[in-house]
C-alpha positions in Angstrom: 0.0 0.0 0.0 1.5 3.3 -1.1 2.0 6.0 1.6 2.6 9.7 1.3 3.1 12.7 3.6 0.4 14.7 1.8 -2.2 13.8 -0.7 -3.8 16.7 -2.6 -7.2 16.0 -4.2 -7.8 18.2 -7.2 -5.6 19.5 -10.0 -6.6 23.2 -10.4 -4.9 26.3 -9.2 -5.7 25.7 -5.5 -4.6 22.1 -5.6 -1.4 23.0 -7.5 -0.5 25.7 -5.0 -1.1 23.3 -2.2 1.0 20.6 -3.8 3.9 23.0 -4.5 3.7 24.5 -1.1 3.7 21.1 0.7 6.6 20.0 -1.4 8.7 23.0 -0.7 8.1 22.4 3.0 9.6 19.0 2.7 6.6 16.7 2.2 6.4 13.7 -0.1 3.3 14.8 -2.2 0.8 13.0 -4.4 -1.8 15.0 -6.3 -4.9 13.2 -7.6 -6.6 14.7 -10.7 -9.9 13.2 -11.7 -9.6 14.4 -15.3 -7.4 12.8 -17.9 -4.1 14.6 -18.5 -5.4 16.5 -21.6 -8.3 17.9 -19.5 -6.4 18.7 -16.4 -6.6 22.0 -14.5 -10.1 22.0 -13.2 -12.1 25.3 -13.4 -8.9 27.2 -13.3 -8.1 26.2 -16.9 -11.3 27.9 -18.0 -10.7 31.3 -16.4 -9.1 34.4 -17.8 -6.1 33.8 -15.5 -6.6 37.1 -13.7 -5.7 37.8 -10.0 -7.2 40.5 -7.8 -4.4 41.7 -5.5 -3.6 44.7 -3.4 -1.3 47.2 -5.3 -0.3 50.8 -5.0 0.4 51.7 -8.6 3.1 51.3 -11.2 6.0 50.3 -9.0 4.0 47.4 -7.5 2.8 46.3 -11.0 6.4 46.4 -12.3 7.4 43.9 -9.6 4.9 41.4 -11.0 5.4 42.3 -14.6 9.1 43.2 -14.8 9.2 43.2 -18.6 6.5 45.9 -18.8 7.5 48.0 -21.8 8.0 51.7 -21.8 5.1 52.1 -24.2 2.8 50.1 -21.9 3.9 52.3 -19.0 3.4 55.5 -20.9 -0.2 54.7 -22.0 -1.4 53.0 -18.8 -2.9 54.4 -15.6 -2.8 51.5 -13.2 -4.3 53.4 -10.3 -4.1 51.6 -7.0 -6.1 49.0 -5.2 -5.7 49.3 -1.4 -6.5 46.7 1.2 -9.3 48.9 2.4 -10.8 49.0 -1.1 -10.5 45.2 -1.4 -12.2 44.5 1.9 -14.9 47.0 1.0 -15.6 45.2 -2.2 -15.7 41.8 -0.5 -18.1 43.1 2.1 -20.3 45.1 -0.3 -20.7 42.4 -2.9 -21.4 39.6 -0.4 -23.8 41.8 1.6 -21.3 41.5 4.5 -21.9 37.8 5.0 -18.3 37.0 4.1 -16.3 35.4 6.9 -14.3 38.4 8.1 -11.3 36.4 9.2 -11.0 34.6 5.8 -11.5 37.9 4.0 -8.7 39.5 6.0 -6.3 36.7 5.1 -7.2 36.8 1.4 -6.6 40.5 1.2 -3.4 40.7 3.3 -1.7 37.8 1.5 -2.8 38.5 -2.0 0.2 40.4 -3.3 2.8 38.2 -1.7 1.1 35.1 -3.1 1.1 36.5 -6.6 4.9 37.1 -6.2 5.2 33.5 -4.9 3.4 32.1 -8.0 5.5 34.3 -10.3 8.7 32.9 -8.7 7.5 29.4 -9.6 7.5 30.2 -13.3 4.1 31.9 -14.1 4.6 34.9 -16.3 2.2 37.8 -15.7 1.0 40.5 -18.2 -0.9 43.8 -17.7 -4.6 43.2 -18.2 -5.4 45.6 -21.0 -8.7 45.0 -22.8 -10.4 43.2 -20.0 -10.1 45.7 -17.2 -9.2 48.8 -19.1 -10.3 50.4 -22.4 -8.3 52.6 -24.7 -9.7 56.1 -24.4 -7.8 58.9 -26.3 -4.7 56.7 -26.5 -4.6 55.8 -22.7 -5.8 52.9 -20.7 -7.2 53.6 -17.2 -7.6 50.4 -15.1 -10.8 50.0 -13.2 -12.2 47.4 -10.7 -9.0 46.5 -8.9 -7.5 43.9 -11.3 -4.4 44.8 -13.3 -2.5 41.5 -14.0 -3.3 38.2 -15.8 -1.3 35.0 -16.3 0.3 34.7 -19.7 -2.0 32.3 -21.7 -5.0 32.9 -19.4 -6.2 30.2 -17.1 -4.8 27.4 -19.2 -1.4 29.1 -19.4 -1.5 29.5 -15.6 -2.2 25.9 -14.8 0.3 24.6 -17.4 3.0 26.7 -15.8 2.0 25.5 -12.3 2.0 21.9 -13.5 5.5 22.3 -14.9 6.7 23.8 -11.6 5.0 21.0 -9.5 6.5 18.2 -11.6 10.0 19.9 -11.7 10.0 19.9 -7.9 8.9 16.3 -7.4 5.2 16.4 -7.0 3.8 13.0 -8.1 0.5 13.3 -10.2 -2.1 10.6 -10.9 -4.6 11.3 -13.6 -8.0 9.7 -14.1 -8.1 9.2 -10.3 -11.4 9.8 -8.6 -11.3 10.0 -4.8 -14.4 8.4 -3.4 -13.8 8.4 0.4 -11.5 9.7 3.1 -9.9 7.1 5.4 -10.1 7.7 9.1 -7.9 6.3 11.8 -7.0 6.9 15.4 -5.1 10.1 14.6 -7.7 11.6 12.1 -7.8 11.5 8.3 -5.1 9.0 7.2 -5.7 8.6 3.5 -8.0 8.3 0.5 -10.0 5.6 -1.3 -9.5 6.1 -5.0 -10.9 4.6 -8.2 -8.2 4.9 -10.9 -8.7 3.4 -14.3 -11.6 1.3 -13.0 -9.5 -0.2 -10.1 -10.3 0.7 -6.4 -7.4 1.2 -4.1 -6.5 2.8 -0.8 -3.7 5.4 -0.6 -2.3 6.3 2.8 -1.2 9.8 3.9 -0.4 11.7 7.0 -2.5 14.6 5.8 -5.0 15.3 3.0 -5.8 18.6 1.2 -9.2 18.8 -0.5 -9.1 21.2 -3.5 -11.4 19.6 -6.0 -14.1 22.3 -6.5 -17.7 22.7 -5.8 -20.8 20.8 -7.1 -21.7 22.9 -10.2 -21.3 20.0 -12.6 -23.7 17.9 -10.6 -27.2 18.5 -12.0 -29.0 16.7 -9.1 -27.1 18.8 -6.4 -27.7 22.0 -8.4 -31.4 21.4 -8.4 -31.4 20.3 -4.8 -29.5 23.2 -3.4 -29.8 26.1 -5.9 -33.4 25.4 -6.8 -35.7 24.5 -9.7 -34.4 25.3 -13.1 -30.7 25.0 -12.2 -30.5 21.6 -13.8 -30.9 23.4 -17.2 -27.9 25.7 -16.7 -24.8 25.3 -18.8 -21.5 24.5 -16.9 -18.9 27.1 -17.8 -15.9 24.9 -16.8 -14.9 21.4 -16.0 -17.4 18.5 -16.0 -15.5 16.9 -13.1 -16.6 19.2 -10.2 -19.5 17.1 -8.9 -19.1 17.8 -5.2 -17.0 14.7 -4.3 -14.7 16.5 -2.0 -17.5 18.1 -0.1 -19.4 14.8 0.3 -16.3 12.9 1.5 -15.6 15.6 4.1 -19.2 15.7 5.3 -19.1 11.9 5.6 -16.3 12.1 8.2 -18.0 14.9 10.2 -17.0 18.1 8.5 -19.3 21.2 8.9 -21.1 22.6 5.9 -20.7 26.3 5.6 -21.5 29.2 3.3 -24.4 29.9 0.9 -25.4 26.6 -0.4 -28.2 28.2 -2.4 -25.7 30.6 -4.1 -23.4 30.4 -7.0 -21.3 32.3 -9.5 -23.2 32.3 -12.8 -22.7 34.5 -15.9 -24.4 35.5 -19.1 -23.4 32.7 -21.5 -24.0 31.6 -25.0 -27.6 30.2 -25.0 -26.8 27.1 -27.1 -23.3 26.4 -25.6 -22.4 22.8 -24.9 -23.4 21.4 -21.5 -19.8 21.7 -20.2 -16.8 23.9 -21.0 -14.6 22.9 -23.9 -10.9 23.6 -23.2 -10.0 23.7 -26.8 -12.5 26.5 -27.5 -11.3 28.7 -24.7 -13.8 31.3 -23.3 -15.7 31.5 -26.5 -19.2 31.4 -24.9 -18.8 34.5 -22.6 -21.3 37.3 -23.3 -20.1 39.9 -20.8 -20.3 43.2 -22.6 -23.9 43.8 -21.6 -23.1 47.0 -19.8 -22.6 48.7 -23.2 -26.0 47.6 -24.6 -29.3 46.5 -23.1 -30.8 43.1 -22.3 -34.4 42.1 -22.9 -36.3 38.9 -22.0 -38.8 36.9 -24.0 -41.5 39.5 -23.2 -39.4 42.1 -24.9 -38.8 43.9 -21.6 -35.6 45.0 -19.8 -35.1 43.2 -16.5 -31.9 44.5 -15.0 -29.8 47.6 -14.7 -27.0 46.7 -17.1 -24.8 49.6 -16.0 -25.1 49.4 -12.2 -21.4 48.8 -11.8 -18.3 47.6 -13.6 -18.6 44.3 -15.3 -16.4 42.5 -12.8 -18.8 43.4 -10.0 -21.9 42.3 -11.7 -21.1 39.5 -14.1 -21.2 36.7 -11.5 -24.8 37.4 -10.6 -26.2 38.1 -14.1 -26.5 34.4 -15.0 -29.0 33.8 -12.1 -31.1 36.8 -13.3 -31.2 35.5 -16.8 -32.1 32.0 -15.6 -35.1 33.5 -13.8 -36.5 35.1 -17.0 -39.3 33.5 -19.0 -37.8 30.5 -20.8 -34.5 31.1 -19.0 -33.0 33.2 -21.8 -32.5 36.8 -22.9 -31.1 38.9 -25.7 -28.3 41.5 -25.6 -28.8 44.4 -28.0 -26.1 46.7 -29.4 -25.8 49.3 -32.1 -22.9 50.1 -34.4 -20.9 52.5 -32.1 -20.9 50.0 -29.2 -19.3 47.1 -31.2 -15.9 48.4 -30.4 -16.5 47.6 -26.7 -17.6 44.1 -27.3 -15.2 41.5 -26.0 -13.5 39.2 -28.6 -15.8 36.3 -27.8 -18.7 38.0 -29.5 -16.8 37.7 -32.8 -16.1 34.0 -32.6 -18.0 31.2 -34.3 -20.8 29.8 -32.3 -22.5 33.0 -31.2 -26.3 33.0 -31.6 -26.4 36.4 -33.3 -28.9 38.3 -35.5 -28.4 41.6 -37.3 -30.6 44.1 -39.1 -30.5 47.7 -40.4 -33.7 48.6 -38.5 -35.0 47.8 -35.0 -38.1 46.4 -36.7 -36.0 44.1 -38.7 -34.1 43.0 -35.6 -37.4 42.3 -33.8 -38.4 40.0 -36.7 -35.2 38.0 -36.5 -35.4 37.6 -32.7 -38.2 35.1 -33.2 -38.7 34.2 -29.5 -39.2 37.8 -28.3 -42.5 39.7 -28.2 -41.9 42.1 -31.2 -44.3 44.9 -30.3 -43.2 45.1 -26.7 -39.5 45.0 -27.7 -40.0 48.0 -30.0 -41.8 49.9 -27.3 -38.9 49.0 -24.9 -36.4 50.4 -27.4 -38.4 53.6 -27.9 -38.8 54.2 -24.1 -35.1 53.4 -23.5 -33.8 55.7 -26.2 -36.0 58.6 -25.1 -34.9 58.2 -21.5 -31.1 58.4 -22.2 -29.4 61.6 -20.8 -27.6 62.8 -23.9 -25.8 65.7 -22.3 -23.6 63.4 -20.2 -20.3 62.2 -21.8 -19.7 58.5 -22.2 -16.5 57.0 -20.7 -16.2 53.2 -20.4 -13.3 53.4 -17.9 -15.3 55.1 -15.1 -18.8 55.0 -13.8 -19.7 57.9 -16.0 -23.2 58.7 -14.8 -24.6 58.6 -18.3 -27.9 57.1 -17.3 -31.6 56.9 -18.2 -34.3 58.8 -16.4 -37.9 57.8 -15.7 -37.8 54.1 -16.6 -39.1 51.3 -14.3 -35.5 50.0 -14.3 -33.1 52.7 -15.1 -29.6 52.1 -16.5 -27.1 53.9 -14.2 -24.0 54.2 -16.4 -22.9 53.8 -20.0 -26.5 54.4 -21.3 -26.0 55.3 -24.9 -29.0 55.4 -27.2 -29.3 52.4 -29.5 -30.1 54.0 -32.8 -27.2 53.7 -35.3 -27.4 50.7 -37.6 -26.5 48.0 -38.1 -28.2 46.6 -34.9 -27.1 43.3 -33.4 -28.7 40.9 -30.9 -27.0 38.0 -29.1 -29.1 35.2 -27.4 -27.8 34.3 -24.0 -28.6 31.8 -21.2 -27.0 31.0 -17.8 -23.5 29.6 -17.4 -22.7 28.4 -13.9 -19.1 28.8 -12.9 -18.9 27.5 -9.3 -21.1 27.0 -6.2 -20.7 29.1 -3.0 -21.6 26.4 -0.4 -18.9 24.1 0.9 -16.8 23.3 4.0 -15.9 25.4 7.0 -12.2 26.0 7.5 -10.3 27.9 10.2 -7.7 30.6 9.5 -5.1 27.9 8.9 -7.2 26.0 6.4 -8.0 23.1 8.8 -11.5 21.6 8.0 -13.7 22.0 11.0 -16.4 19.7 12.4 -19.8 20.7 13.6 -18.3 22.0 17.0 -15.7 24.1 15.2 -13.0 21.6 16.1 -10.3 20.9 13.5 -10.5 17.4 11.9 -6.9 16.2 12.3 -5.1 15.8 9.0 -7.7 17.4 6.8 -7.3 20.7 5.0 -9.2 22.5 2.2 -8.7 25.2 -0.3 -10.4 26.5 -3.5 -14.0 26.5 -4.5 -15.2 23.9 -2.0 -14.4 26.3 0.9 -17.6 27.9 2.2 -18.0 31.3 3.8 -16.2 33.5 1.2 -18.9 34.2 -1.4 -22.5 35.1 -0.9 -25.0 36.5 -3.6 -22.2 37.9 -5.7 -18.5 37.9 -6.3 -15.7 40.3 -7.3 -14.1 39.2 -10.5 -10.7 37.5 -10.3 -10.9 36.9 -6.5 -11.5 33.2 -7.0 -8.0 32.4 -8.4 -6.6 34.7 -5.7 -8.4 32.9 -2.9 -7.4 29.5 -4.3 -3.8 30.5 -4.4 -3.7 32.1 -1.0 -5.5 29.3 0.8 -3.9 26.5 -1.3 -0.5 27.8 -0.4 -1.5 27.8 3.3 -3.1 24.4 3.2 0.0 22.8 1.6 2.3 24.4 4.3 0.0 23.3 7.1 -0.5 19.8 5.8 3.3 19.4 5.5 3.8 20.6 9.0 1.1 18.2 10.4 2.7 15.3 8.4 6.1 16.1 9.9 4.7 16.2 13.4 3.1 12.8 12.9 6.3 11.3 11.5 8.0 12.3 14.7 5.3 10.8 17.0 
């Protein structure tokens, strides 16, 4: 029977950070990845690879992106993102339900953890185009996110795999953990099915980092509610809640918002699960520069209430709640320049016309008369004397509508007109396991379960109702790094006893 100091379950960013950290603290580490090697990386591989970290401007950015060119420096206003702003965003978006101790750790260790990842071979780039627009030749960053991994999420995890393998982390693919093994001193290993064969693997400590339950239709419907079985899964098909179930089976405490999730506006007819080879081609996240209507032809949300990265994670749920669980995003010619690249890729459900009447005819599942009335009311309500600026909350709004648009409200009147059909794409679930400030998994009495640690999307208590963009990779890295270190220390203490 094979034995290890630390077994890490899950091969995404959180698991990789845990494995690398445990290894550098002297542990003999095995990482179990349920997916085959060509599908490895969990949800992290499907992300944009962005990290939300504290920074104080150009000098801090240059430490993360040392090859920043003079031209990039000259045309970029990176601003700053303080710890206070970060904590405010976490509190505001989660309606202050976020576990304050975990929030404090995430914020205070964000910058150092990005440096740690960079030192392990991940190259970072300035995040032009996603968190800053070119206005008069200059990019002004908004929303607290300035860097992304080279190659996006897939580039991130491939660099992390390379580092993990280089430093001696052993990796098993096609390995599904099915149960935790308990002994006198706590969790002592894992039961695994690998290539159809069941076996038991012993370890002095186990780190769970295998995601939430978003790819489990039954659990989605049970915990998120009716209709969620119909949502598309943005990322990996392998996050079915196994890690959460295994921990609950040995007495772990459930925690966080089990009825909540991160869900985005997504291509309506996308595949049921993410396709790594296609990248993020199904995103439809430029809604703040147009409007959205449902099957009744009515607007149903303030598209410009805040920057995209503060609203996109809750938009999917709102779309799912509409008649038929779909909507259409409407743009005119001047706003095409602000559409993200995914709108231009093959696979988008798109119609175009030179008149709004023609557009209504081609949106065959939208009430045409009400749609045209919505467009007339919206265009008449736009404040035309306010300047448009995509890099700030510009106050260019509508007045007098049942649902006003707060920012970036341009009239939709210059042909050609375009409409994109969207549904709901679920990213990850918010409910999970309770951990303490050292990533120990806690039981129902808030006592640590010896030898069991957790990081990543199966940690409960961080996200409620909404989510600030790029905080997920950051949290996975911060708590993954901690979990690896703590698991290695626990394993070392057991080897001495």
